[in-house]
Predicted model as a PDB file, atoms N, CA, C, CB and O in Angstrom, pLDDT in the B-factor column:
MODEL        1                                                                  
ATOM      1  N   MET A   1      77.319  54.090 202.661  1.00 61.00           N  
ATOM      2  CA  MET A   1      76.574  53.670 203.816  1.00 61.00           C  
ATOM      3  C   MET A   1      75.265  53.056 203.351  1.00 61.00           C  
ATOM      4  CB  MET A   1      76.332  54.847 204.778  1.00 61.00           C  
ATOM      5  O   MET A   1      74.633  53.548 202.416  1.00 61.00           O  
ATOM      6  N   GLN A   2      74.874  52.001 203.997  1.00 76.00           N  
ATOM      7  CA  GLN A   2      73.627  51.325 203.669  1.00 76.00           C  
ATOM      8  C   GLN A   2      72.698  51.409 204.871  1.00 76.00           C  
ATOM      9  CB  GLN A   2      73.878  49.846 203.259  1.00 76.00           C  
ATOM     10  O   GLN A   2      73.095  51.079 205.988  1.00 76.00           O  
ATOM     11  N   ILE A   3      71.475  51.845 204.648  1.00 67.00           N  
ATOM     12  CA  ILE A   3      70.476  51.944 205.702  1.00 67.00           C  
ATOM     13  C   ILE A   3      69.362  50.956 205.384  1.00 67.00           C  
ATOM     14  CB  ILE A   3      69.922  53.404 205.835  1.00 67.00           C  
ATOM     15  O   ILE A   3      68.774  50.993 204.303  1.00 67.00           O  
ATOM     16  N   ILE A   4      69.083  50.087 206.323  1.00 80.00           N  
ATOM     17  CA  ILE A   4      68.063  49.066 206.138  1.00 80.00           C  
ATOM     18  C   ILE A   4      66.921  49.343 207.107  1.00 80.00           C  
ATOM     19  CB  ILE A   4      68.647  47.636 206.352  1.00 80.00           C  
ATOM     20  O   ILE A   4      67.151  49.530 208.302  1.00 80.00           O  
ATOM     21  N   GLN A   5      65.692  49.369 206.598  1.00 80.00           N  
ATOM     22  CA  GLN A   5      64.510  49.590 207.413  1.00 80.00           C  
ATOM     23  C   GLN A   5      63.644  48.343 207.382  1.00 80.00           C  
ATOM     24  CB  GLN A   5      63.719  50.823 206.921  1.00 80.00           C  
ATOM     25  O   GLN A   5      63.382  47.783 206.317  1.00 80.00           O  
ATOM     26  N   THR A   6      63.203  47.912 208.553  1.00 85.00           N  
ATOM     27  CA  THR A   6      62.285  46.777 208.593  1.00 85.00           C  
ATOM     28  C   THR A   6      60.892  47.263 208.216  1.00 85.00           C  
ATOM     29  CB  THR A   6      62.279  46.103 210.000  1.00 85.00           C  
ATOM     30  O   THR A   6      60.607  48.459 208.283  1.00 85.00           O  
ATOM     31  N   ASN A   7      60.034  46.343 207.822  1.00 87.00           N  
ATOM     32  CA  ASN A   7      58.652  46.691 207.494  1.00 87.00           C  
ATOM     33  C   ASN A   7      57.941  47.288 208.706  1.00 87.00           C  
ATOM     34  CB  ASN A   7      57.892  45.454 206.989  1.00 87.00           C  
ATOM     35  O   ASN A   7      57.146  48.218 208.566  1.00 87.00           O  
ATOM     36  N   HIS A   8      58.223  46.759 209.883  1.00 81.00           N  
ATOM     37  CA  HIS A   8      57.628  47.273 211.117  1.00 81.00           C  
ATOM     38  C   HIS A   8      57.997  48.747 211.311  1.00 81.00           C  
ATOM     39  CB  HIS A   8      58.092  46.436 212.335  1.00 81.00           C  
ATOM     40  O   HIS A   8      57.141  49.559 211.663  1.00 81.00           O  
ATOM     41  N   PHE A   9      59.254  49.090 211.084  1.00 77.00           N  
ATOM     42  CA  PHE A   9      59.711  50.475 211.214  1.00 77.00           C  
ATOM     43  C   PHE A   9      59.022  51.382 210.184  1.00 77.00           C  
ATOM     44  CB  PHE A   9      61.243  50.551 211.047  1.00 77.00           C  
ATOM     45  O   PHE A   9      58.581  52.481 210.520  1.00 77.00           O  
ATOM     46  N   LYS A  10      58.933  50.924 208.946  1.00 85.00           N  
ATOM     47  CA  LYS A  10      58.303  51.727 207.894  1.00 85.00           C  
ATOM     48  C   LYS A  10      56.850  52.037 208.224  1.00 85.00           C  
ATOM     49  CB  LYS A  10      58.388  51.005 206.552  1.00 85.00           C  
ATOM     50  O   LYS A  10      56.391  53.159 208.007  1.00 85.00           O  
ATOM     51  N   LYS A  11      56.115  51.043 208.750  1.00 85.00           N  
ATOM     52  CA  LYS A  11      54.714  51.254 209.110  1.00 85.00           C  
ATOM     53  C   LYS A  11      54.602  52.240 210.267  1.00 85.00           C  
ATOM     54  CB  LYS A  11      54.043  49.920 209.479  1.00 85.00           C  
ATOM     55  O   LYS A  11      53.701  53.079 210.277  1.00 85.00           O  
ATOM     56  N   ALA A  12      55.493  52.150 211.229  1.00 83.00           N  
ATOM     57  CA  ALA A  12      55.461  53.060 212.386  1.00 83.00           C  
ATOM     58  C   ALA A  12      55.734  54.491 211.956  1.00 83.00           C  
ATOM     59  CB  ALA A  12      56.488  52.628 213.446  1.00 83.00           C  
ATOM     60  O   ALA A  12      55.105  55.416 212.471  1.00 83.00           O  
ATOM     61  N   VAL A  13      56.653  54.691 211.029  1.00 80.00           N  
ATOM     62  CA  VAL A  13      56.986  56.039 210.555  1.00 80.00           C  
ATOM     63  C   VAL A  13      55.825  56.631 209.772  1.00 80.00           C  
ATOM     64  CB  VAL A  13      58.254  56.012 209.683  1.00 80.00           C  
ATOM     65  O   VAL A  13      55.566  57.831 209.875  1.00 80.00           O  
ATOM     66  N   LYS A  14      55.122  55.821 208.995  1.00 86.00           N  
ATOM     67  CA  LYS A  14      53.971  56.312 208.228  1.00 86.00           C  
ATOM     68  C   LYS A  14      52.885  56.865 209.138  1.00 86.00           C  
ATOM     69  CB  LYS A  14      53.397  55.196 207.359  1.00 86.00           C  
ATOM     70  O   LYS A  14      52.165  57.785 208.749  1.00 86.00           O  
ATOM     71  N   LYS A  15      52.754  56.321 210.342  1.00 84.00           N  
ATOM     72  CA  LYS A  15      51.712  56.746 211.273  1.00 84.00           C  
ATOM     73  C   LYS A  15      52.043  58.068 211.964  1.00 84.00           C  
ATOM     74  CB  LYS A  15      51.486  55.673 212.313  1.00 84.00           C  
ATOM     75  O   LYS A  15      51.156  58.694 212.543  1.00 84.00           O  
ATOM     76  N   LEU A  16      53.298  58.503 211.915  1.00 79.00           N  
ATOM     77  CA  LEU A  16      53.685  59.755 212.564  1.00 79.00           C  
ATOM     78  C   LEU A  16      53.216  60.948 211.738  1.00 79.00           C  
ATOM     79  CB  LEU A  16      55.212  59.813 212.768  1.00 79.00           C  
ATOM     80  O   LEU A  16      53.227  60.902 210.508  1.00 79.00           O  
ATOM     81  N   ASN A  17      52.801  62.025 212.427  1.00 80.00           N  
ATOM     82  CA  ASN A  17      52.455  63.233 211.682  1.00 80.00           C  
ATOM     83  C   ASN A  17      53.726  64.058 211.461  1.00 80.00           C  
ATOM     84  CB  ASN A  17      51.367  64.068 212.439  1.00 80.00           C  
ATOM     85  O   ASN A  17      54.783  63.722 211.997  1.00 80.00           O  
ATOM     86  N   ALA A  18      53.632  65.109 210.697  1.00 73.00           N  
ATOM     87  CA  ALA A  18      54.816  65.902 210.314  1.00 73.00           C  
ATOM     88  C   ALA A  18      55.538  66.472 211.530  1.00 73.00           C  
ATOM     89  CB  ALA A  18      54.409  67.044 209.380  1.00 73.00           C  
ATOM     90  O   ALA A  18      56.768  66.525 211.547  1.00 73.00           O  
ATOM     91  N   GLN A  19      54.795  66.897 212.541  1.00 69.00           N  
ATOM     92  CA  GLN A  19      55.416  67.474 213.739  1.00 69.00           C  
ATOM     93  C   GLN A  19      56.240  66.433 214.491  1.00 69.00           C  
ATOM     94  CB  GLN A  19      54.345  68.061 214.667  1.00 69.00           C  
ATOM     95  O   GLN A  19      57.284  66.760 215.055  1.00 69.00           O  
ATOM     96  N   GLN A  20      55.786  65.201 214.505  1.00 68.00           N  
ATOM     97  CA  GLN A  20      56.496  64.143 215.204  1.00 68.00           C  
ATOM     98  C   GLN A  20      57.757  63.718 214.465  1.00 68.00           C  
ATOM     99  CB  GLN A  20      55.590  62.953 215.399  1.00 68.00           C  
ATOM    100  O   GLN A  20      58.722  63.283 215.093  1.00 68.00           O  
ATOM    101  N   LYS A  21      57.761  63.837 213.166  1.00 70.00           N  
ATOM    102  CA  LYS A  21      58.925  63.413 212.389  1.00 70.00           C  
ATOM    103  C   LYS A  21      60.077  64.394 212.488  1.00 70.00           C  
ATOM    104  CB  LYS A  21      58.543  63.232 210.943  1.00 70.00           C  
ATOM    105  O   LYS A  21      61.237  64.025 212.298  1.00 70.00           O  
ATOM    106  N   ARG A  22      59.759  65.632 212.784  1.00 68.00           N  
ATOM    107  CA  ARG A  22      60.777  66.662 212.783  1.00 68.00           C  
ATOM    108  C   ARG A  22      60.633  67.496 214.049  1.00 68.00           C  
ATOM    109  CB  ARG A  22      60.673  67.547 211.517  1.00 68.00           C  
ATOM    110  O   ARG A  22      59.522  67.896 214.400  1.00 68.00           O  
ATOM    111  N   GLY A  23      61.725  67.762 214.732  1.00 74.00           N  
ATOM    112  CA  GLY A  23      61.659  68.520 215.974  1.00 74.00           C  
ATOM    113  C   GLY A  23      62.684  69.635 216.014  1.00 74.00           C  
ATOM    114  O   GLY A  23      63.329  69.938 215.010  1.00 74.00           O  
ATOM    115  N   ASP A  24      62.827  70.240 217.172  1.00 78.00           N  
ATOM    116  CA  ASP A  24      63.761  71.345 217.360  1.00 78.00           C  
ATOM    117  C   ASP A  24      65.206  70.931 217.100  1.00 78.00           C  
ATOM    118  CB  ASP A  24      63.633  71.895 218.764  1.00 78.00           C  
ATOM    119  O   ASP A  24      66.016  71.706 216.591  1.00 78.00           O  
ATOM    120  N   LEU A  25      65.499  69.697 217.461  1.00 82.00           N  
ATOM    121  CA  LEU A  25      66.882  69.216 217.409  1.00 82.00           C  
ATOM    122  C   LEU A  25      67.091  68.228 216.264  1.00 82.00           C  
ATOM    123  CB  LEU A  25      67.263  68.560 218.736  1.00 82.00           C  
ATOM    124  O   LEU A  25      67.858  67.276 216.408  1.00 82.00           O  
ATOM    125  N   ASP A  26      66.429  68.434 215.142  1.00 82.00           N  
ATOM    126  CA  ASP A  26      66.513  67.486 214.032  1.00 82.00           C  
ATOM    127  C   ASP A  26      67.903  67.418 213.403  1.00 82.00           C  
ATOM    128  CB  ASP A  26      65.505  67.853 212.977  1.00 82.00           C  
ATOM    129  O   ASP A  26      68.220  66.433 212.736  1.00 82.00           O  
ATOM    130  N   PHE A  27      68.727  68.426 213.595  1.00 84.00           N  
ATOM    131  CA  PHE A  27      70.096  68.446 213.069  1.00 84.00           C  
ATOM    132  C   PHE A  27      71.059  67.682 213.964  1.00 84.00           C  
ATOM    133  CB  PHE A  27      70.578  69.880 212.907  1.00 84.00           C  
ATOM    134  O   PHE A  27      72.195  67.423 213.567  1.00 84.00           O  
ATOM    135  N   LEU A  28      70.632  67.322 215.142  1.00 87.00           N  
ATOM    136  CA  LEU A  28      71.490  66.777 216.193  1.00 87.00           C  
ATOM    137  C   LEU A  28      71.640  65.264 216.075  1.00 87.00           C  
ATOM    138  CB  LEU A  28      70.933  67.135 217.563  1.00 87.00           C  
ATOM    139  O   LEU A  28      70.665  64.555 215.823  1.00 87.00           O  
ATOM    140  N   GLN A  29      72.838  64.783 216.255  1.00 89.00           N  
ATOM    141  CA  GLN A  29      73.122  63.351 216.346  1.00 89.00           C  
ATOM    142  C   GLN A  29      73.654  63.096 217.743  1.00 89.00           C  
ATOM    143  CB  GLN A  29      74.149  62.878 215.242  1.00 89.00           C  
ATOM    144  O   GLN A  29      74.307  63.965 218.322  1.00 89.00           O  
ATOM    145  N   VAL A  30      73.390  61.931 218.292  1.00 90.00           N  
ATOM    146  CA  VAL A  30      73.849  61.610 219.646  1.00 90.00           C  
ATOM    147  C   VAL A  30      74.520  60.259 219.639  1.00 90.00           C  
ATOM    148  CB  VAL A  30      72.679  61.628 220.654  1.00 90.00           C  
ATOM    149  O   VAL A  30      73.987  59.286 219.106  1.00 90.00           O  
ATOM    150  N   TYR A  31      75.707  60.206 220.244  1.00 91.00           N  
ATOM    151  CA  TYR A  31      76.430  58.948 220.426  1.00 91.00           C  
ATOM    152  C   TYR A  31      76.363  58.620 221.914  1.00 91.00           C  
ATOM    153  CB  TYR A  31      77.933  59.044 219.911  1.00 91.00           C  
ATOM    154  O   TYR A  31      76.777  59.425 222.748  1.00 91.00           O  
ATOM    155  N   LYS A  32      75.845  57.443 222.246  1.00 91.00           N  
ATOM    156  CA  LYS A  32      75.704  57.030 223.642  1.00 91.00           C  
ATOM    157  C   LYS A  32      76.806  56.035 223.980  1.00 91.00           C  
ATOM    158  CB  LYS A  32      74.300  56.409 223.904  1.00 91.00           C  
ATOM    159  O   LYS A  32      77.085  55.117 223.209  1.00 91.00           O  
ATOM    160  N   PHE A  33      77.429  56.225 225.140  1.00 92.00           N  
ATOM    161  CA  PHE A  33      78.467  55.312 225.595  1.00 92.00           C  
ATOM    162  C   PHE A  33      78.508  55.310 227.116  1.00 92.00           C  
ATOM    163  CB  PHE A  33      79.844  55.705 225.011  1.00 92.00           C  
ATOM    164  O   PHE A  33      77.920  56.177 227.763  1.00 92.00           O  
ATOM    165  N   ARG A  34      79.193  54.346 227.674  1.00 92.00           N  
ATOM    166  CA  ARG A  34      79.316  54.238 229.133  1.00 92.00           C  
ATOM    167  C   ARG A  34      80.676  54.755 229.565  1.00 92.00           C  
ATOM    168  CB  ARG A  34      79.118  52.771 229.606  1.00 92.00           C  
ATOM    169  O   ARG A  34      81.705  54.415 228.981  1.00 92.00           O  
ATOM    170  N   MET A  35      80.660  55.595 230.614  1.00 90.00           N  
ATOM    171  CA  MET A  35      81.888  56.109 231.203  1.00 90.00           C  
ATOM    172  C   MET A  35      81.719  55.983 232.712  1.00 90.00           C  
ATOM    173  CB  MET A  35      82.181  57.608 230.762  1.00 90.00           C  
ATOM    174  O   MET A  35      80.791  56.558 233.282  1.00 90.00           O  
ATOM    175  N   ASN A  36      82.598  55.243 233.358  1.00 90.00           N  
ATOM    176  CA  ASN A  36      82.504  54.983 234.801  1.00 90.00           C  
ATOM    177  C   ASN A  36      81.138  54.405 235.182  1.00 90.00           C  
ATOM    178  CB  ASN A  36      82.761  56.274 235.590  1.00 90.00           C  
ATOM    179  O   ASN A  36      80.530  54.826 236.165  1.00 90.00           O  
ATOM    180  N   ASN A  37      80.671  53.449 234.401  1.00 90.00           N  
ATOM    181  CA  ASN A  37      79.385  52.765 234.619  1.00 90.00           C  
ATOM    182  C   ASN A  37      78.177  53.692 234.557  1.00 90.00           C  
ATOM    183  CB  ASN A  37      79.400  52.075 235.953  1.00 90.00           C  
ATOM    184  O   ASN A  37      77.127  53.362 235.108  1.00 90.00           O  
ATOM    185  N   GLN A  38      78.298  54.838 233.903  1.00 90.00           N  
ATOM    186  CA  GLN A  38      77.174  55.758 233.743  1.00 90.00           C  
ATOM    187  C   GLN A  38      76.977  56.039 232.262  1.00 90.00           C  
ATOM    188  CB  GLN A  38      77.410  57.079 234.531  1.00 90.00           C  
ATOM    189  O   GLN A  38      77.934  56.276 231.525  1.00 90.00           O  
ATOM    190  N   LEU A  39      75.710  56.009 231.839  1.00 91.00           N  
ATOM    191  CA  LEU A  39      75.396  56.315 230.449  1.00 91.00           C  
ATOM    192  C   LEU A  39      75.729  57.773 230.171  1.00 91.00           C  
ATOM    193  CB  LEU A  39      73.907  56.023 230.136  1.00 91.00           C  
ATOM    194  O   LEU A  39      75.263  58.669 230.875  1.00 91.00           O  
ATOM    195  N   THR A  40      76.534  58.005 229.147  1.00 93.00           N  
ATOM    196  CA  THR A  40      76.961  59.351 228.778  1.00 93.00           C  
ATOM    197  C   THR A  40      76.593  59.588 227.326  1.00 93.00           C  
ATOM    198  CB  THR A  40      78.490  59.548 229.006  1.00 93.00           C  
ATOM    199  O   THR A  40      76.692  58.680 226.500  1.00 93.00           O  
ATOM    200  N   LEU A  41      76.167  60.805 227.010  1.00 91.00           N  
ATOM    201  CA  LEU A  41      75.767  61.149 225.657  1.00 91.00           C  
ATOM    202  C   LEU A  41      76.697  62.220 225.101  1.00 91.00           C  
ATOM    203  CB  LEU A  41      74.305  61.628 225.626  1.00 91.00           C  
ATOM    204  O   LEU A  41      77.081  63.155 225.803  1.00 91.00           O  
ATOM    205  N   LEU A  42      77.051  62.068 223.832  1.00 91.00           N  
ATOM    206  CA  LEU A  42      77.860  63.055 223.115  1.00 91.00           C  
ATOM    207  C   LEU A  42      77.019  63.569 221.955  1.00 91.00           C  
ATOM    208  CB  LEU A  42      79.227  62.440 222.610  1.00 91.00           C  
ATOM    209  O   LEU A  42      76.669  62.811 221.050  1.00 91.00           O  
ATOM    210  N   ALA A  43      76.698  64.858 221.985  1.00 89.00           N  
ATOM    211  CA  ALA A  43      75.881  65.453 220.928  1.00 89.00           C  
ATOM    212  C   ALA A  43      76.794  66.067 219.880  1.00 89.00           C  
ATOM    213  CB  ALA A  43      74.910  66.520 221.503  1.00 89.00           C  
ATOM    214  O   ALA A  43      77.777  66.734 220.206  1.00 89.00           O  
ATOM    215  N   TYR A  44      76.455  65.832 218.610  1.00 90.00           N  
ATOM    216  CA  TYR A  44      77.252  66.394 217.528  1.00 90.00           C  
ATOM    217  C   TYR A  44      76.379  66.623 216.304  1.00 90.00           C  
ATOM    218  CB  TYR A  44      78.433  65.470 217.182  1.00 90.00           C  
ATOM    219  O   TYR A  44      75.298  66.049 216.175  1.00 90.00           O  
ATOM    220  N   SER A  45      76.861  67.462 215.421  1.00 87.00           N  
ATOM    221  CA  SER A  45      76.213  67.648 214.122  1.00 87.00           C  
ATOM    222  C   SER A  45      77.272  67.480 213.050  1.00 87.00           C  
ATOM    223  CB  SER A  45      75.516  69.050 214.016  1.00 87.00           C  
ATOM    224  O   SER A  45      78.457  67.708 213.296  1.00 87.00           O  
ATOM    225  N   TYR A  46      76.850  67.084 211.869  1.00 82.00           N  
ATOM    226  CA  TYR A  46      77.777  66.776 210.788  1.00 82.00           C  
ATOM    227  C   TYR A  46      77.269  67.389 209.499  1.00 82.00           C  
ATOM    228  CB  TYR A  46      77.961  65.252 210.631  1.00 82.00           C  
ATOM    229  O   TYR A  46      76.121  67.180 209.107  1.00 82.00           O  
ATOM    230  N   GLU A  47      78.132  68.144 208.845  1.00 81.00           N  
ATOM    231  CA  GLU A  47      77.798  68.728 207.550  1.00 81.00           C  
ATOM    232  C   GLU A  47      78.667  68.071 206.490  1.00 81.00           C  
ATOM    233  CB  GLU A  47      77.996  70.278 207.555  1.00 81.00           C  
ATOM    234  O   GLU A  47      79.886  68.239 206.469  1.00 81.00           O  
ATOM    235  N   GLU A  48      78.025  67.330 205.626  1.00 80.00           N  
ATOM    236  CA  GLU A  48      78.751  66.531 204.640  1.00 80.00           C  
ATOM    237  C   GLU A  48      79.365  67.379 203.528  1.00 80.00           C  
ATOM    238  CB  GLU A  48      77.827  65.500 204.037  1.00 80.00           C  
ATOM    239  O   GLU A  48      80.442  67.052 203.030  1.00 80.00           O  
ATOM    240  N   GLN A  49      78.695  68.464 203.131  1.00 83.00           N  
ATOM    241  CA  GLN A  49      79.172  69.267 202.004  1.00 83.00           C  
ATOM    242  C   GLN A  49      80.557  69.863 202.280  1.00 83.00           C  
ATOM    243  CB  GLN A  49      78.173  70.388 201.697  1.00 83.00           C  
ATOM    244  O   GLN A  49      81.416  69.882 201.399  1.00 83.00           O  
ATOM    245  N   ILE A  50      80.765  70.343 203.497  1.00 84.00           N  
ATOM    246  CA  ILE A  50      82.056  70.962 203.810  1.00 84.00           C  
ATOM    247  C   ILE A  50      82.864  70.126 204.809  1.00 84.00           C  
ATOM    248  CB  ILE A  50      81.840  72.369 204.368  1.00 84.00           C  
ATOM    249  O   ILE A  50      83.881  70.586 205.329  1.00 84.00           O  
ATOM    250  N   ILE A  51      82.412  68.914 205.069  1.00 83.00           N  
ATOM    251  CA  ILE A  51      83.064  67.958 205.965  1.00 83.00           C  
ATOM    252  C   ILE A  51      83.426  68.612 207.295  1.00 83.00           C  
ATOM    253  CB  ILE A  51      84.322  67.377 205.305  1.00 83.00           C  
ATOM    254  O   ILE A  51      84.600  68.791 207.618  1.00 83.00           O  
ATOM    255  N   THR A  52      82.396  68.964 208.055  1.00 86.00           N  
ATOM    256  CA  THR A  52      82.575  69.585 209.359  1.00 86.00           C  
ATOM    257  C   THR A  52      81.855  68.774 210.419  1.00 86.00           C  
ATOM    258  CB  THR A  52      82.067  71.033 209.350  1.00 86.00           C  
ATOM    259  O   THR A  52      80.668  68.476 210.286  1.00 86.00           O  
ATOM    260  N   LEU A  53      82.574  68.420 211.470  1.00 87.00           N  
ATOM    261  CA  LEU A  53      81.998  67.734 212.623  1.00 87.00           C  
ATOM    262  C   LEU A  53      82.036  68.718 213.780  1.00 87.00           C  
ATOM    263  CB  LEU A  53      82.774  66.399 212.968  1.00 87.00           C  
ATOM    264  O   LEU A  53      83.112  69.153 214.192  1.00 87.00           O  
ATOM    265  N   THR A  54      80.874  69.070 214.307  1.00 87.00           N  
ATOM    266  CA  THR A  54      80.783  70.020 215.401  1.00 87.00           C  
ATOM    267  C   THR A  54      80.356  69.280 216.653  1.00 87.00           C  
ATOM    268  CB  THR A  54      79.797  71.166 215.070  1.00 87.00           C  
ATOM    269  O   THR A  54      79.249  68.744 216.709  1.00 87.00           O  
ATOM    270  N   LEU A  55      81.221  69.242 217.663  1.00 88.00           N  
ATOM    271  CA  LEU A  55      80.896  68.609 218.937  1.00 88.00           C  
ATOM    272  C   LEU A  55      80.162  69.639 219.779  1.00 88.00           C  
ATOM    273  CB  LEU A  55      82.184  68.078 219.671  1.00 88.00           C  
ATOM    274  O   LEU A  55      80.696  70.713 220.055  1.00 88.00           O  
ATOM    275  N   LEU A  56      78.944  69.318 220.189  1.00 87.00           N  
ATOM    276  CA  LEU A  56      78.081  70.293 220.848  1.00 87.00           C  
ATOM    277  C   LEU A  56      78.046  70.175 222.362  1.00 87.00           C  
ATOM    278  CB  LEU A  56      76.704  70.164 220.324  1.00 87.00           C  
ATOM    279  O   LEU A  56      78.059  71.193 223.053  1.00 87.00           O  
ATOM    280  N   ASP A  57      78.002  68.956 222.896  1.00 89.00           N  
ATOM    281  CA  ASP A  57      77.871  68.796 224.339  1.00 89.00           C  
ATOM    282  C   ASP A  57      78.185  67.357 224.714  1.00 89.00           C  
ATOM    283  CB  ASP A  57      76.451  69.191 224.817  1.00 89.00           C  
ATOM    284  O   ASP A  57      78.107  66.453 223.882  1.00 89.00           O  
ATOM    285  N   VAL A  58      78.539  67.157 225.968  1.00 90.00           N  
ATOM    286  CA  VAL A  58      78.734  65.813 226.510  1.00 90.00           C  
ATOM    287  C   VAL A  58      78.232  65.834 227.942  1.00 90.00           C  
ATOM    288  CB  VAL A  58      80.246  65.359 226.435  1.00 90.00           C  
ATOM    289  O   VAL A  58      78.479  66.796 228.670  1.00 90.00           O  
ATOM    290  N   GLY A  59      77.527  64.785 228.358  1.00 89.00           N  
ATOM    291  CA  GLY A  59      77.008  64.751 229.713  1.00 89.00           C  
ATOM    292  C   GLY A  59      76.117  63.554 229.934  1.00 89.00           C  
ATOM    293  O   GLY A  59      75.927  62.721 229.048  1.00 89.00           O  
ATOM    294  N   SER A  60      75.567  63.484 231.152  1.00 89.00           N  
ATOM    295  CA  SER A  60      74.678  62.373 231.483  1.00 89.00           C  
ATOM    296  C   SER A  60      73.326  62.586 230.815  1.00 89.00           C  
ATOM    297  CB  SER A  60      74.512  62.234 233.019  1.00 89.00           C  
ATOM    298  O   SER A  60      73.033  63.677 230.326  1.00 89.00           O  
ATOM    299  N   HIS A  61      72.514  61.553 230.798  1.00 85.00           N  
ATOM    300  CA  HIS A  61      71.229  61.585 230.091  1.00 85.00           C  
ATOM    301  C   HIS A  61      70.240  62.549 230.748  1.00 85.00           C  
ATOM    302  CB  HIS A  61      70.625  60.183 230.037  1.00 85.00           C  
ATOM    303  O   HIS A  61      69.386  63.114 230.066  1.00 85.00           O  
ATOM    304  N   GLU A  62      70.347  62.740 232.052  1.00 87.00           N  
ATOM    305  CA  GLU A  62      69.390  63.572 232.777  1.00 87.00           C  
ATOM    306  C   GLU A  62      69.414  65.015 232.278  1.00 87.00           C  
ATOM    307  CB  GLU A  62      69.684  63.533 234.274  1.00 87.00           C  
ATOM    308  O   GLU A  62      70.439  65.690 232.366  1.00 87.00           O  
ATOM    309  N   ASN A  63      68.297  65.478 231.762  1.00 88.00           N  
ATOM    310  CA  ASN A  63      68.119  66.846 231.249  1.00 88.00           C  
ATOM    311  C   ASN A  63      69.058  67.205 230.098  1.00 88.00           C  
ATOM    312  CB  ASN A  63      68.320  67.829 232.366  1.00 88.00           C  
ATOM    313  O   ASN A  63      69.278  68.387 229.832  1.00 88.00           O  
ATOM    314  N   PHE A  64      69.602  66.227 229.428  1.00 88.00           N  
ATOM    315  CA  PHE A  64      70.578  66.457 228.364  1.00 88.00           C  
ATOM    316  C   PHE A  64      69.976  67.255 227.213  1.00 88.00           C  
ATOM    317  CB  PHE A  64      71.119  65.129 227.848  1.00 88.00           C  
ATOM    318  O   PHE A  64      70.542  68.263 226.791  1.00 88.00           O  
ATOM    319  N   TYR A  65      68.832  66.807 226.704  1.00 87.00           N  
ATOM    320  CA  TYR A  65      68.217  67.472 225.556  1.00 87.00           C  
ATOM    321  C   TYR A  65      67.660  68.845 225.933  1.00 87.00           C  
ATOM    322  CB  TYR A  65      67.105  66.601 224.976  1.00 87.00           C  
ATOM    323  O   TYR A  65      67.722  69.780 225.136  1.00 87.00           O  
ATOM    324  N   ARG A  66      67.123  68.965 227.133  1.00 88.00           N  
ATOM    325  CA  ARG A  66      66.618  70.261 227.605  1.00 88.00           C  
ATOM    326  C   ARG A  66      67.755  71.285 227.648  1.00 88.00           C  
ATOM    327  CB  ARG A  66      65.965  70.117 229.012  1.00 88.00           C  
ATOM    328  O   ARG A  66      67.592  72.421 227.202  1.00 88.00           O  
ATOM    329  N   ASP A  67      68.896  70.880 228.180  1.00 87.00           N  
ATOM    330  CA  ASP A  67      70.034  71.789 228.284  1.00 87.00           C  
ATOM    331  C   ASP A  67      70.579  72.183 226.915  1.00 87.00           C  
ATOM    332  CB  ASP A  67      71.135  71.152 229.111  1.00 87.00           C  
ATOM    333  O   ASP A  67      71.012  73.320 226.727  1.00 87.00           O  
ATOM    334  N   ILE A  68      70.564  71.263 225.963  1.00 85.00           N  
ATOM    335  CA  ILE A  68      71.027  71.588 224.603  1.00 85.00           C  
ATOM    336  C   ILE A  68      70.076  72.608 223.966  1.00 85.00           C  
ATOM    337  CB  ILE A  68      71.116  70.296 223.719  1.00 85.00           C  
ATOM    338  O   ILE A  68      70.527  73.558 223.326  1.00 85.00           O  
ATOM    339  N   LYS A  69      68.759  72.415 224.140  1.00 84.00           N  
ATOM    340  CA  LYS A  69      67.808  73.378 223.572  1.00 84.00           C  
ATOM    341  C   LYS A  69      68.058  74.774 224.115  1.00 84.00           C  
ATOM    342  CB  LYS A  69      66.365  72.951 223.871  1.00 84.00           C  
ATOM    343  O   LYS A  69      67.960  75.754 223.377  1.00 84.00           O  
ATOM    344  N   ARG A  70      68.380  74.873 225.398  1.00 86.00           N  
ATOM    345  CA  ARG A  70      68.634  76.173 226.016  1.00 86.00           C  
ATOM    346  C   ARG A  70      69.922  76.812 225.485  1.00 86.00           C  
ATOM    347  CB  ARG A  70      68.714  76.025 227.535  1.00 86.00           C  
ATOM    348  O   ARG A  70      70.002  78.033 225.351  1.00 86.00           O  
ATOM    349  N   SER A  71      70.916  75.996 225.188  1.00 82.00           N  
ATOM    350  CA  SER A  71      72.205  76.547 224.773  1.00 82.00           C  
ATOM    351  C   SER A  71      72.244  76.927 223.289  1.00 82.00           C  
ATOM    352  CB  SER A  71      73.301  75.549 225.068  1.00 82.00           C  
ATOM    353  O   SER A  71      73.132  77.663 222.858  1.00 82.00           O  
ATOM    354  N   ILE A  72      71.289  76.428 222.517  1.00 74.00           N  
ATOM    355  CA  ILE A  72      71.301  76.720 221.074  1.00 74.00           C  
ATOM    356  C   ILE A  72      70.432  77.896 220.747  1.00 74.00           C  
ATOM    357  CB  ILE A  72      70.844  75.517 220.276  1.00 74.00           C  
ATOM    358  O   ILE A  72      70.326  78.280 219.583  1.00 74.00           O  
TER     359      ILE A  72                                                      
ENDMDL                                                                          
END                                                                             
């Protein structure tokens, strides 16, 4: 996998403090897609060492992250 960062992105990240760079849900990945014309989010985590994909939640954007924090 190749990750490319623009100079603008690099400068913006440098300005963030440590708390902003890392949060409660730093392990979480989100895939956004449309289902029935509504934005839907699929939360998952991935562990490369043991090749495990854990599907955590699926739902609309409204209160999505708040509900995940409560369930974890």
